[in-house]
ZAVEXBA-81045 format. One record per residue (C-alpha): residue in one letter; chain; residue number from 1; z, y, x. Coordinates in nm, 2 decimals. Each point is the difference from the previous one (the first is absolute). Layout:
! residues N
atom guvo: A; fiti: A; kollo: NUM; c3: Z; c2: Y; c1: X
...
! end
This chain:
! residues 306
atom guvo: M; fiti: A; kollo: 1; c3: 9.84; c2: 7.77; c1: 10.34
atom guvo: G; fiti: A; kollo: 2; c3: -0.35; c2: -0.11; c1: 0.09
atom guvo: R; fiti: A; kollo: 3; c3: -0.09; c2: -0.07; c1: -0.36
atom guvo: Y; fiti: A; kollo: 4; c3: 0.14; c2: 0.33; c1: -0.11
atom guvo: V; fiti: A; kollo: 5; c3: -0.20; c2: 0.19; c1: 0.26
atom guvo: L; fiti: A; kollo: 6; c3: -0.32; c2: -0.19; c1: -0.11
atom guvo: R; fiti: A; kollo: 7; c3: 0.06; c2: 0.09; c1: -0.36
atom guvo: R; fiti: A; kollo: 8; c3: 0.05; c2: 0.36; c1: 0.09
atom guvo: V; fiti: A; kollo: 9; c3: -0.32; c2: 0.00; c1: 0.20
atom guvo: L; fiti: A; kollo: 10; c3: -0.19; c2: -0.15; c1: -0.29
atom guvo: H; fiti: A; kollo: 11; c3: 0.14; c2: 0.27; c1: -0.23
atom guvo: M; fiti: A; kollo: 12; c3: -0.13; c2: 0.26; c1: 0.24
atom guvo: V; fiti: A; kollo: 13; c3: -0.36; c2: -0.11; c1: -0.06
atom guvo: P; fiti: A; kollo: 14; c3: -0.04; c2: 0.13; c1: -0.36
atom guvo: V; fiti: A; kollo: 15; c3: 0.19; c2: 0.32; c1: 0.09
atom guvo: L; fiti: A; kollo: 16; c3: -0.23; c2: 0.06; c1: 0.30
atom guvo: L; fiti: A; kollo: 17; c3: -0.32; c2: -0.07; c1: -0.21
atom guvo: G; fiti: A; kollo: 18; c3: 0.11; c2: 0.22; c1: -0.29
atom guvo: T; fiti: A; kollo: 19; c3: 0.10; c2: 0.29; c1: 0.23
atom guvo: T; fiti: A; kollo: 20; c3: -0.32; c2: -0.01; c1: 0.20
atom guvo: F; fiti: A; kollo: 21; c3: -0.22; c2: -0.03; c1: -0.31
atom guvo: A; fiti: A; kollo: 22; c3: 0.18; c2: 0.29; c1: -0.17
atom guvo: I; fiti: A; kollo: 23; c3: -0.05; c2: 0.23; c1: 0.31
atom guvo: Y; fiti: A; kollo: 24; c3: -0.36; c2: -0.11; c1: 0.04
atom guvo: A; fiti: A; kollo: 25; c3: -0.07; c2: 0.06; c1: -0.37
atom guvo: M; fiti: A; kollo: 26; c3: 0.16; c2: 0.35; c1: 0.01
atom guvo: M; fiti: A; kollo: 27; c3: -0.21; c2: 0.09; c1: 0.30
atom guvo: W; fiti: A; kollo: 28; c3: -0.31; c2: -0.14; c1: -0.16
atom guvo: W; fiti: A; kollo: 29; c3: 0.05; c2: 0.21; c1: -0.31
atom guvo: L; fiti: A; kollo: 30; c3: 0.06; c2: 0.33; c1: 0.19
atom guvo: P; fiti: A; kollo: 31; c3: -0.26; c2: 0.26; c1: -0.09
atom guvo: A; fiti: A; kollo: 32; c3: -0.04; c2: 0.09; c1: 0.37
atom guvo: D; fiti: A; kollo: 33; c3: -0.33; c2: -0.09; c1: 0.16
atom guvo: P; fiti: A; kollo: 34; c3: 0.07; c2: -0.19; c1: 0.33
atom guvo: L; fiti: A; kollo: 35; c3: -0.34; c2: 0.11; c1: 0.14
atom guvo: A; fiti: A; kollo: 36; c3: 0.06; c2: 0.37; c1: -0.07
atom guvo: G; fiti: A; kollo: 37; c3: 0.02; c2: 0.21; c1: 0.31
atom guvo: R; fiti: A; kollo: 38; c3: -0.14; c2: -0.27; c1: 0.23
atom guvo: C; fiti: A; kollo: 39; c3: -0.30; c2: 0.21; c1: 0.09
atom guvo: G; fiti: A; kollo: 40; c3: 0.18; c2: 0.32; c1: 0.08
atom guvo: G; fiti: A; kollo: 41; c3: -0.08; c2: 0.30; c1: -0.22
atom guvo: R; fiti: A; kollo: 42; c3: -0.32; c2: -0.14; c1: -0.14
atom guvo: V; fiti: A; kollo: 43; c3: -0.07; c2: -0.25; c1: -0.27
atom guvo: C; fiti: A; kollo: 44; c3: -0.05; c2: -0.36; c1: 0.14
atom guvo: P; fiti: A; kollo: 45; c3: -0.35; c2: -0.13; c1: -0.02
atom guvo: D; fiti: A; kollo: 46; c3: -0.06; c2: -0.27; c1: -0.27
atom guvo: S; fiti: A; kollo: 47; c3: -0.10; c2: -0.25; c1: 0.27
atom guvo: Y; fiti: A; kollo: 48; c3: 0.34; c2: 0.05; c1: 0.17
atom guvo: V; fiti: A; kollo: 49; c3: 0.19; c2: -0.03; c1: -0.34
atom guvo: A; fiti: A; kollo: 50; c3: -0.20; c2: -0.32; c1: -0.08
atom guvo: R; fiti: A; kollo: 51; c3: 0.07; c2: -0.15; c1: 0.34
atom guvo: M; fiti: A; kollo: 52; c3: 0.37; c2: 0.07; c1: -0.01
atom guvo: T; fiti: A; kollo: 53; c3: 0.03; c2: -0.12; c1: -0.36
atom guvo: E; fiti: A; kollo: 54; c3: -0.16; c2: -0.33; c1: 0.09
atom guvo: A; fiti: A; kollo: 55; c3: 0.20; c2: -0.04; c1: 0.32
atom guvo: Y; fiti: A; kollo: 56; c3: 0.33; c2: 0.05; c1: -0.17
atom guvo: H; fiti: A; kollo: 57; c3: -0.10; c2: -0.17; c1: -0.33
atom guvo: L; fiti: A; kollo: 58; c3: 0.10; c2: 0.31; c1: -0.20
atom guvo: D; fiti: A; kollo: 59; c3: -0.21; c2: -0.09; c1: -0.30
atom guvo: D; fiti: A; kollo: 60; c3: 0.17; c2: -0.34; c1: -0.04
atom guvo: P; fiti: A; kollo: 61; c3: 0.25; c2: -0.05; c1: -0.29
atom guvo: L; fiti: A; kollo: 62; c3: 0.36; c2: 0.05; c1: 0.08
atom guvo: P; fiti: A; kollo: 63; c3: 0.10; c2: -0.37; c1: 0.00
atom guvo: V; fiti: A; kollo: 64; c3: -0.29; c2: -0.08; c1: 0.23
atom guvo: Q; fiti: A; kollo: 65; c3: 0.10; c2: 0.27; c1: 0.25
atom guvo: Y; fiti: A; kollo: 66; c3: 0.37; c2: -0.10; c1: -0.01
atom guvo: A; fiti: A; kollo: 67; c3: -0.08; c2: -0.37; c1: 0.05
atom guvo: R; fiti: A; kollo: 68; c3: -0.23; c2: 0.08; c1: 0.30
atom guvo: Y; fiti: A; kollo: 69; c3: 0.27; c2: 0.23; c1: 0.14
atom guvo: M; fiti: A; kollo: 70; c3: 0.27; c2: -0.27; c1: -0.03
atom guvo: L; fiti: A; kollo: 71; c3: -0.22; c2: -0.26; c1: 0.16
atom guvo: D; fiti: A; kollo: 72; c3: -0.07; c2: 0.23; c1: 0.29
atom guvo: L; fiti: A; kollo: 73; c3: 0.37; c2: 0.08; c1: 0.03
atom guvo: V; fiti: A; kollo: 74; c3: 0.11; c2: -0.37; c1: 0.01
atom guvo: T; fiti: A; kollo: 75; c3: -0.25; c2: -0.06; c1: 0.28
atom guvo: G; fiti: A; kollo: 76; c3: 0.14; c2: 0.29; c1: 0.20
atom guvo: D; fiti: A; kollo: 77; c3: -0.29; c2: 0.24; c1: -0.07
atom guvo: F; fiti: A; kollo: 78; c3: 0.15; c2: 0.33; c1: -0.10
atom guvo: G; fiti: A; kollo: 79; c3: -0.34; c2: 0.17; c1: -0.03
atom guvo: T; fiti: A; kollo: 80; c3: -0.11; c2: 0.34; c1: 0.11
atom guvo: T; fiti: A; kollo: 81; c3: 0.04; c2: 0.35; c1: -0.14
atom guvo: F; fiti: A; kollo: 82; c3: -0.30; c2: 0.19; c1: -0.14
atom guvo: S; fiti: A; kollo: 83; c3: -0.02; c2: 0.18; c1: 0.33
atom guvo: G; fiti: A; kollo: 84; c3: -0.04; c2: -0.33; c1: 0.18
atom guvo: A; fiti: A; kollo: 85; c3: 0.35; c2: -0.02; c1: 0.16
atom guvo: P; fiti: A; kollo: 86; c3: 0.18; c2: -0.34; c1: -0.02
atom guvo: V; fiti: A; kollo: 87; c3: 0.28; c2: 0.01; c1: -0.26
atom guvo: A; fiti: A; kollo: 88; c3: 0.21; c2: -0.22; c1: 0.23
atom guvo: D; fiti: A; kollo: 89; c3: -0.02; c2: 0.26; c1: 0.28
atom guvo: E; fiti: A; kollo: 90; c3: 0.10; c2: 0.28; c1: -0.24
atom guvo: L; fiti: A; kollo: 91; c3: 0.31; c2: -0.20; c1: -0.11
atom guvo: L; fiti: A; kollo: 92; c3: 0.10; c2: -0.13; c1: 0.34
atom guvo: Q; fiti: A; kollo: 93; c3: 0.00; c2: 0.36; c1: 0.13
atom guvo: R; fiti: A; kollo: 94; c3: 0.24; c2: 0.13; c1: -0.27
atom guvo: F; fiti: A; kollo: 95; c3: 0.21; c2: -0.30; c1: -0.12
atom guvo: P; fiti: A; kollo: 96; c3: 0.23; c2: -0.01; c1: 0.30
atom guvo: V; fiti: A; kollo: 97; c3: 0.09; c2: 0.37; c1: -0.05
atom guvo: T; fiti: A; kollo: 98; c3: 0.09; c2: -0.05; c1: -0.36
atom guvo: L; fiti: A; kollo: 99; c3: 0.20; c2: -0.32; c1: 0.08
atom guvo: Q; fiti: A; kollo: 100; c3: 0.20; c2: 0.19; c1: 0.26
atom guvo: L; fiti: A; kollo: 101; c3: 0.07; c2: 0.28; c1: -0.24
atom guvo: A; fiti: A; kollo: 102; c3: 0.10; c2: -0.24; c1: -0.28
atom guvo: G; fiti: A; kollo: 103; c3: 0.21; c2: -0.21; c1: 0.24
atom guvo: L; fiti: A; kollo: 104; c3: 0.19; c2: 0.30; c1: 0.12
atom guvo: A; fiti: A; kollo: 105; c3: 0.05; c2: 0.11; c1: -0.36
atom guvo: V; fiti: A; kollo: 106; c3: 0.14; c2: -0.35; c1: -0.09
atom guvo: V; fiti: A; kollo: 107; c3: 0.25; c2: 0.02; c1: 0.29
atom guvo: V; fiti: A; kollo: 108; c3: 0.11; c2: 0.35; c1: -0.12
atom guvo: E; fiti: A; kollo: 109; c3: 0.03; c2: -0.13; c1: -0.36
atom guvo: I; fiti: A; kollo: 110; c3: 0.20; c2: -0.31; c1: 0.08
atom guvo: V; fiti: A; kollo: 111; c3: 0.23; c2: 0.12; c1: 0.28
atom guvo: I; fiti: A; kollo: 112; c3: 0.09; c2: 0.34; c1: -0.14
atom guvo: G; fiti: A; kollo: 113; c3: -0.01; c2: -0.12; c1: -0.36
atom guvo: I; fiti: A; kollo: 114; c3: 0.24; c2: -0.29; c1: 0.05
atom guvo: I; fiti: A; kollo: 115; c3: 0.24; c2: 0.20; c1: 0.21
atom guvo: A; fiti: A; kollo: 116; c3: 0.01; c2: 0.28; c1: -0.25
atom guvo: G; fiti: A; kollo: 117; c3: 0.04; c2: -0.25; c1: -0.29
atom guvo: V; fiti: A; kollo: 118; c3: 0.29; c2: -0.17; c1: 0.18
atom guvo: L; fiti: A; kollo: 119; c3: 0.18; c2: 0.32; c1: 0.08
atom guvo: A; fiti: A; kollo: 120; c3: -0.04; c2: 0.12; c1: -0.36
atom guvo: G; fiti: A; kollo: 121; c3: 0.10; c2: -0.34; c1: -0.16
atom guvo: R; fiti: A; kollo: 122; c3: 0.32; c2: -0.04; c1: 0.20
atom guvo: R; fiti: A; kollo: 123; c3: 0.16; c2: 0.30; c1: -0.16
atom guvo: P; fiti: A; kollo: 124; c3: -0.15; c2: 0.06; c1: -0.35
atom guvo: G; fiti: A; kollo: 125; c3: 0.06; c2: 0.36; c1: -0.11
atom guvo: G; fiti: A; kollo: 126; c3: 0.08; c2: 0.12; c1: 0.35
atom guvo: F; fiti: A; kollo: 127; c3: -0.17; c2: 0.28; c1: 0.19
atom guvo: V; fiti: A; kollo: 128; c3: -0.25; c2: -0.23; c1: 0.18
atom guvo: D; fiti: A; kollo: 129; c3: -0.08; c2: -0.17; c1: -0.33
atom guvo: N; fiti: A; kollo: 130; c3: -0.07; c2: 0.33; c1: -0.17
atom guvo: L; fiti: A; kollo: 131; c3: -0.20; c2: 0.12; c1: 0.30
atom guvo: V; fiti: A; kollo: 132; c3: -0.22; c2: -0.31; c1: 0.00
atom guvo: L; fiti: A; kollo: 133; c3: -0.06; c2: 0.02; c1: -0.37
atom guvo: V; fiti: A; kollo: 134; c3: -0.09; c2: 0.37; c1: 0.00
atom guvo: S; fiti: A; kollo: 135; c3: -0.22; c2: -0.02; c1: 0.31
atom guvo: T; fiti: A; kollo: 136; c3: -0.19; c2: -0.31; c1: -0.12
atom guvo: L; fiti: A; kollo: 137; c3: -0.05; c2: 0.15; c1: -0.34
atom guvo: A; fiti: A; kollo: 138; c3: -0.14; c2: 0.32; c1: 0.16
atom guvo: V; fiti: A; kollo: 139; c3: -0.24; c2: -0.21; c1: 0.21
atom guvo: L; fiti: A; kollo: 140; c3: -0.12; c2: -0.19; c1: -0.30
atom guvo: A; fiti: A; kollo: 141; c3: -0.06; c2: 0.32; c1: -0.20
atom guvo: V; fiti: A; kollo: 142; c3: -0.23; c2: 0.15; c1: 0.27
atom guvo: P; fiti: A; kollo: 143; c3: -0.37; c2: -0.12; c1: 0.02
atom guvo: V; fiti: A; kollo: 144; c3: -0.10; c2: -0.16; c1: 0.33
atom guvo: F; fiti: A; kollo: 145; c3: -0.26; c2: 0.27; c1: 0.08
atom guvo: V; fiti: A; kollo: 146; c3: 0.28; c2: 0.27; c1: -0.03
atom guvo: L; fiti: A; kollo: 147; c3: 0.23; c2: -0.20; c1: 0.23
atom guvo: A; fiti: A; kollo: 148; c3: -0.28; c2: -0.04; c1: 0.25
atom guvo: L; fiti: A; kollo: 149; c3: -0.10; c2: 0.37; c1: 0.00
atom guvo: T; fiti: A; kollo: 150; c3: 0.36; c2: 0.11; c1: 0.02
atom guvo: A; fiti: A; kollo: 151; c3: 0.09; c2: -0.23; c1: 0.28
atom guvo: Q; fiti: A; kollo: 152; c3: -0.32; c2: 0.10; c1: 0.19
atom guvo: S; fiti: A; kollo: 153; c3: 0.09; c2: 0.37; c1: -0.05
atom guvo: V; fiti: A; kollo: 154; c3: 0.37; c2: -0.02; c1: 0.10
atom guvo: F; fiti: A; kollo: 155; c3: 0.01; c2: -0.27; c1: 0.27
atom guvo: G; fiti: A; kollo: 156; c3: -0.35; c2: 0.05; c1: 0.13
atom guvo: V; fiti: A; kollo: 157; c3: -0.08; c2: 0.37; c1: -0.02
atom guvo: Q; fiti: A; kollo: 158; c3: 0.33; c2: 0.18; c1: -0.01
atom guvo: L; fiti: A; kollo: 159; c3: 0.23; c2: -0.23; c1: 0.21
atom guvo: G; fiti: A; kollo: 160; c3: -0.28; c2: -0.17; c1: 0.21
atom guvo: W; fiti: A; kollo: 161; c3: 0.18; c2: -0.33; c1: 0.01
atom guvo: F; fiti: A; kollo: 162; c3: -0.31; c2: -0.20; c1: -0.09
atom guvo: P; fiti: A; kollo: 163; c3: -0.38; c2: 0.04; c1: 0.02
atom guvo: V; fiti: A; kollo: 164; c3: -0.15; c2: 0.18; c1: -0.30
atom guvo: T; fiti: A; kollo: 165; c3: -0.29; c2: -0.24; c1: -0.01
atom guvo: S; fiti: A; kollo: 166; c3: -0.06; c2: -0.34; c1: 0.15
atom guvo: D; fiti: A; kollo: 167; c3: -0.11; c2: -0.01; c1: 0.36
atom guvo: G; fiti: A; kollo: 168; c3: -0.05; c2: -0.38; c1: 0.01
atom guvo: G; fiti: A; kollo: 169; c3: 0.34; c2: -0.07; c1: 0.16
atom guvo: F; fiti: A; kollo: 170; c3: 0.29; c2: -0.20; c1: -0.13
atom guvo: G; fiti: A; kollo: 171; c3: 0.23; c2: 0.31; c1: -0.01
atom guvo: S; fiti: A; kollo: 172; c3: -0.23; c2: 0.18; c1: -0.24
atom guvo: L; fiti: A; kollo: 173; c3: 0.06; c2: -0.27; c1: -0.26
atom guvo: I; fiti: A; kollo: 174; c3: 0.38; c2: 0.04; c1: -0.01
atom guvo: L; fiti: A; kollo: 175; c3: 0.01; c2: 0.30; c1: -0.24
atom guvo: P; fiti: A; kollo: 176; c3: -0.27; c2: -0.14; c1: -0.23
atom guvo: A; fiti: A; kollo: 177; c3: 0.18; c2: -0.33; c1: -0.01
atom guvo: V; fiti: A; kollo: 178; c3: 0.33; c2: 0.17; c1: -0.10
atom guvo: V; fiti: A; kollo: 179; c3: -0.19; c2: 0.18; c1: -0.28
atom guvo: L; fiti: A; kollo: 180; c3: -0.18; c2: -0.31; c1: -0.11
atom guvo: G; fiti: A; kollo: 181; c3: 0.33; c2: -0.20; c1: -0.01
atom guvo: A; fiti: A; kollo: 182; c3: 0.21; c2: 0.26; c1: -0.16
atom guvo: V; fiti: A; kollo: 183; c3: -0.07; c2: -0.10; c1: -0.37
atom guvo: P; fiti: A; kollo: 184; c3: 0.04; c2: -0.37; c1: 0.06
atom guvo: L; fiti: A; kollo: 185; c3: 0.31; c2: 0.07; c1: 0.21
atom guvo: A; fiti: A; kollo: 186; c3: 0.16; c2: 0.18; c1: -0.30
atom guvo: F; fiti: A; kollo: 187; c3: -0.07; c2: -0.30; c1: -0.23
atom guvo: V; fiti: A; kollo: 188; c3: 0.15; c2: -0.24; c1: 0.26
atom guvo: A; fiti: A; kollo: 189; c3: 0.31; c2: 0.21; c1: 0.05
atom guvo: R; fiti: A; kollo: 190; c3: 0.07; c2: 0.02; c1: -0.37
atom guvo: M; fiti: A; kollo: 191; c3: -0.08; c2: -0.37; c1: -0.05
atom guvo: M; fiti: A; kollo: 192; c3: 0.23; c2: -0.10; c1: 0.29
atom guvo: R; fiti: A; kollo: 193; c3: 0.28; c2: 0.22; c1: -0.13
atom guvo: A; fiti: A; kollo: 194; c3: -0.02; c2: -0.14; c1: -0.36
atom guvo: T; fiti: A; kollo: 195; c3: -0.01; c2: -0.37; c1: 0.11
atom guvo: L; fiti: A; kollo: 196; c3: 0.27; c2: 0.05; c1: 0.26
atom guvo: I; fiti: A; kollo: 197; c3: 0.24; c2: 0.15; c1: -0.25
atom guvo: E; fiti: A; kollo: 198; c3: -0.08; c2: -0.29; c1: -0.24
atom guvo: N; fiti: A; kollo: 199; c3: 0.06; c2: -0.26; c1: 0.27
atom guvo: L; fiti: A; kollo: 200; c3: 0.32; c2: 0.16; c1: 0.13
atom guvo: T; fiti: A; kollo: 201; c3: 0.16; c2: -0.02; c1: -0.34
atom guvo: A; fiti: A; kollo: 202; c3: -0.09; c2: -0.37; c1: -0.05
atom guvo: D; fiti: A; kollo: 203; c3: 0.27; c2: -0.26; c1: -0.03
atom guvo: H; fiti: A; kollo: 204; c3: -0.07; c2: -0.18; c1: 0.33
atom guvo: V; fiti: A; kollo: 205; c3: 0.03; c2: 0.33; c1: 0.19
atom guvo: R; fiti: A; kollo: 206; c3: 0.33; c2: 0.08; c1: -0.17
atom guvo: T; fiti: A; kollo: 207; c3: 0.12; c2: -0.35; c1: 0.09
atom guvo: A; fiti: A; kollo: 208; c3: -0.10; c2: 0.04; c1: 0.36
atom guvo: L; fiti: A; kollo: 209; c3: 0.19; c2: 0.33; c1: 0.03
atom guvo: A; fiti: A; kollo: 210; c3: 0.30; c2: -0.16; c1: -0.17
atom guvo: K; fiti: A; kollo: 211; c3: 0.00; c2: -0.28; c1: 0.26
atom guvo: G; fiti: A; kollo: 212; c3: 0.02; c2: 0.25; c1: 0.28
atom guvo: A; fiti: A; kollo: 213; c3: -0.37; c2: 0.06; c1: 0.09
atom guvo: S; fiti: A; kollo: 214; c3: -0.06; c2: 0.34; c1: 0.15
atom guvo: E; fiti: A; kollo: 215; c3: -0.19; c2: 0.27; c1: -0.19
atom guvo: R; fiti: A; kollo: 216; c3: -0.27; c2: 0.00; c1: 0.27
atom guvo: R; fiti: A; kollo: 217; c3: -0.06; c2: -0.37; c1: -0.04
atom guvo: A; fiti: A; kollo: 218; c3: 0.00; c2: 0.02; c1: -0.38
atom guvo: V; fiti: A; kollo: 219; c3: -0.26; c2: 0.29; c1: 0.02
atom guvo: L; fiti: A; kollo: 220; c3: -0.23; c2: -0.15; c1: 0.26
atom guvo: V; fiti: A; kollo: 221; c3: 0.02; c2: -0.37; c1: -0.08
atom guvo: H; fiti: A; kollo: 222; c3: 0.04; c2: -0.01; c1: -0.38
atom guvo: G; fiti: A; kollo: 223; c3: -0.13; c2: 0.34; c1: -0.10
atom guvo: V; fiti: A; kollo: 224; c3: -0.28; c2: 0.10; c1: 0.23
atom guvo: R; fiti: A; kollo: 225; c3: -0.15; c2: -0.34; c1: 0.05
atom guvo: N; fiti: A; kollo: 226; c3: -0.03; c2: -0.07; c1: -0.37
atom guvo: S; fiti: A; kollo: 227; c3: -0.13; c2: 0.35; c1: -0.07
atom guvo: L; fiti: A; kollo: 228; c3: -0.29; c2: -0.05; c1: 0.24
atom guvo: I; fiti: A; kollo: 229; c3: -0.19; c2: -0.23; c1: -0.23
atom guvo: P; fiti: A; kollo: 230; c3: -0.10; c2: 0.26; c1: -0.26
atom guvo: V; fiti: A; kollo: 231; c3: -0.05; c2: 0.25; c1: 0.28
atom guvo: A; fiti: A; kollo: 232; c3: -0.24; c2: -0.24; c1: 0.17
atom guvo: T; fiti: A; kollo: 233; c3: -0.19; c2: -0.04; c1: -0.32
atom guvo: L; fiti: A; kollo: 234; c3: -0.02; c2: 0.38; c1: -0.05
atom guvo: A; fiti: A; kollo: 235; c3: -0.11; c2: 0.06; c1: 0.36
atom guvo: A; fiti: A; kollo: 236; c3: -0.28; c2: -0.26; c1: -0.03
atom guvo: A; fiti: A; kollo: 237; c3: -0.12; c2: 0.15; c1: -0.32
atom guvo: D; fiti: A; kollo: 238; c3: 0.02; c2: 0.35; c1: 0.15
atom guvo: F; fiti: A; kollo: 239; c3: -0.25; c2: -0.10; c1: 0.28
atom guvo: G; fiti: A; kollo: 240; c3: -0.29; c2: 0.05; c1: -0.24
atom guvo: A; fiti: A; kollo: 241; c3: 0.14; c2: 0.35; c1: -0.08
atom guvo: L; fiti: A; kollo: 242; c3: 0.02; c2: 0.08; c1: 0.37
atom guvo: V; fiti: A; kollo: 243; c3: -0.37; c2: -0.09; c1: 0.05
atom guvo: A; fiti: A; kollo: 244; c3: -0.10; c2: 0.20; c1: -0.31
atom guvo: G; fiti: A; kollo: 245; c3: 0.22; c2: 0.30; c1: 0.11
atom guvo: S; fiti: A; kollo: 246; c3: -0.16; c2: -0.01; c1: 0.35
atom guvo: V; fiti: A; kollo: 247; c3: -0.32; c2: 0.16; c1: -0.16
atom guvo: V; fiti: A; kollo: 248; c3: 0.20; c2: 0.32; c1: -0.06
atom guvo: V; fiti: A; kollo: 249; c3: 0.20; c2: -0.01; c1: 0.33
atom guvo: E; fiti: A; kollo: 250; c3: -0.31; c2: -0.07; c1: 0.21
atom guvo: T; fiti: A; kollo: 251; c3: -0.19; c2: 0.28; c1: -0.16
atom guvo: V; fiti: A; kollo: 252; c3: 0.28; c2: 0.26; c1: 0.06
atom guvo: F; fiti: A; kollo: 253; c3: 0.07; c2: -0.11; c1: 0.36
atom guvo: N; fiti: A; kollo: 254; c3: -0.37; c2: -0.06; c1: 0.08
atom guvo: I; fiti: A; kollo: 255; c3: 0.05; c2: -0.36; c1: 0.09
atom guvo: D; fiti: A; kollo: 256; c3: -0.32; c2: -0.21; c1: 0.03
atom guvo: G; fiti: A; kollo: 257; c3: 0.12; c2: -0.30; c1: -0.19
atom guvo: V; fiti: A; kollo: 258; c3: -0.11; c2: -0.21; c1: -0.29
atom guvo: G; fiti: A; kollo: 259; c3: 0.12; c2: 0.25; c1: -0.26
atom guvo: G; fiti: A; kollo: 260; c3: -0.25; c2: 0.27; c1: 0.11
atom guvo: L; fiti: A; kollo: 261; c3: -0.27; c2: -0.26; c1: 0.04
atom guvo: L; fiti: A; kollo: 262; c3: 0.05; c2: -0.11; c1: -0.36
atom guvo: V; fiti: A; kollo: 263; c3: -0.01; c2: 0.35; c1: -0.14
atom guvo: R; fiti: A; kollo: 264; c3: -0.33; c2: 0.07; c1: 0.18
atom guvo: S; fiti: A; kollo: 265; c3: -0.15; c2: -0.34; c1: -0.10
atom guvo: V; fiti: A; kollo: 266; c3: 0.08; c2: 0.05; c1: -0.37
atom guvo: R; fiti: A; kollo: 267; c3: -0.16; c2: 0.34; c1: 0.02
atom guvo: D; fiti: A; kollo: 268; c3: -0.31; c2: -0.14; c1: 0.17
atom guvo: G; fiti: A; kollo: 269; c3: -0.02; c2: -0.31; c1: -0.22
atom guvo: E; fiti: A; kollo: 270; c3: 0.05; c2: -0.24; c1: 0.29
atom guvo: I; fiti: A; kollo: 271; c3: 0.08; c2: -0.31; c1: -0.21
atom guvo: G; fiti: A; kollo: 272; c3: 0.02; c2: -0.23; c1: 0.30
atom guvo: I; fiti: A; kollo: 273; c3: 0.26; c2: 0.20; c1: 0.19
atom guvo: V; fiti: A; kollo: 274; c3: 0.22; c2: 0.07; c1: -0.31
atom guvo: T; fiti: A; kollo: 275; c3: 0.00; c2: -0.36; c1: -0.12
atom guvo: T; fiti: A; kollo: 276; c3: 0.06; c2: -0.15; c1: 0.34
atom guvo: A; fiti: A; kollo: 277; c3: 0.28; c2: 0.24; c1: 0.08
atom guvo: V; fiti: A; kollo: 278; c3: 0.17; c2: -0.07; c1: -0.33
atom guvo: T; fiti: A; kollo: 279; c3: -0.05; c2: -0.37; c1: 0.05
atom guvo: L; fiti: A; kollo: 280; c3: 0.18; c2: 0.01; c1: 0.34
atom guvo: L; fiti: A; kollo: 281; c3: 0.28; c2: 0.22; c1: -0.14
atom guvo: V; fiti: A; kollo: 282; c3: 0.05; c2: -0.24; c1: -0.30
atom guvo: L; fiti: A; kollo: 283; c3: 0.01; c2: -0.30; c1: 0.24
atom guvo: L; fiti: A; kollo: 284; c3: 0.26; c2: 0.18; c1: 0.21
atom guvo: F; fiti: A; kollo: 285; c3: 0.20; c2: 0.10; c1: -0.30
atom guvo: L; fiti: A; kollo: 286; c3: 0.01; c2: -0.36; c1: -0.13
atom guvo: A; fiti: A; kollo: 287; c3: 0.09; c2: -0.13; c1: 0.35
atom guvo: V; fiti: A; kollo: 288; c3: 0.29; c2: 0.24; c1: 0.02
atom guvo: N; fiti: A; kollo: 289; c3: 0.13; c2: -0.10; c1: -0.34
atom guvo: L; fiti: A; kollo: 290; c3: -0.03; c2: -0.37; c1: 0.10
atom guvo: M; fiti: A; kollo: 291; c3: 0.20; c2: 0.06; c1: 0.31
atom guvo: A; fiti: A; kollo: 292; c3: 0.27; c2: 0.18; c1: -0.21
atom guvo: D; fiti: A; kollo: 293; c3: 0.03; c2: -0.30; c1: -0.22
atom guvo: M; fiti: A; kollo: 294; c3: 0.03; c2: -0.23; c1: 0.30
atom guvo: L; fiti: A; kollo: 295; c3: 0.28; c2: 0.22; c1: 0.13
atom guvo: Y; fiti: A; kollo: 296; c3: 0.22; c2: -0.06; c1: -0.31
atom guvo: P; fiti: A; kollo: 297; c3: 0.14; c2: -0.34; c1: 0.12
atom guvo: I; fiti: A; kollo: 298; c3: 0.11; c2: 0.16; c1: 0.33
atom guvo: L; fiti: A; kollo: 299; c3: 0.18; c2: 0.28; c1: -0.18
atom guvo: D; fiti: A; kollo: 300; c3: 0.16; c2: -0.23; c1: -0.26
atom guvo: P; fiti: A; kollo: 301; c3: 0.00; c2: -0.38; c1: 0.10
atom guvo: R; fiti: A; kollo: 302; c3: 0.06; c2: -0.08; c1: -0.37
atom guvo: I; fiti: A; kollo: 303; c3: -0.36; c2: 0.09; c1: -0.07
atom guvo: R; fiti: A; kollo: 304; c3: -0.25; c2: -0.28; c1: 0.06
atom guvo: H; fiti: A; kollo: 305; c3: -0.37; c2: 0.00; c1: -0.08
atom guvo: A; fiti: A; kollo: 306; c3: -0.11; c2: -0.33; c1: -0.15
! end
């Protein structure tokens, strides 16, 4: 297991470098002037532009800027924004909010998705199965921003069950988390249903039932447990989609998280914030997928990582 983890960590290095370079290059090629608007409504003096250009090495070639940025990042220096604010402070202020939102969405996705998939897979073609298939298909067909606006209007404005916008409390993240986890939930439910139906028709399950095993034991031990492996893979891969979807959800519900910060930073040409935030998100995504791989031997002892 130790050698496997080491190999996976080494494989993460080129992925991380490639991702950060791609993001840095895209930000570098944006036509937006990062110094525009720094002097209010007037044009910035040439002396100010020259000083800022030298301080942030804006005239250096792209490879030189990227190499300098990565060296600073490795040493723990996240740099400062063009307004002088430390990038680390900007991220530390907003990352916990986005992680709470994504964490709640993962709970919604896994718990409700697995339960719905099991209920649908036990009786294929039944009422619950058709209900799950139709409802998940409807969720997948609706864009996230439409789900967010509809949920905000119905449950926030009309019924008053949840805050319309975030007030900084944990309760105000529940409705956004449900909206954020709705689409991944639909994928998990449909995946769980399909794999459960396949596993319950396998020969070893039929043999267990013929020898007197209860239907409940056959479903839980032989069906659900084996079906959790592809579901775990899907849930880990969906984590990146949750973080990407948080941009829309945070905007609709006025949540001061990483999503809104990224939108503003791209608009303002803040290369440091965008690249550092994406780097941390990529590291988190890779770590989640590594943990999912390490979970496989627990779900199925026949799986061993050499």
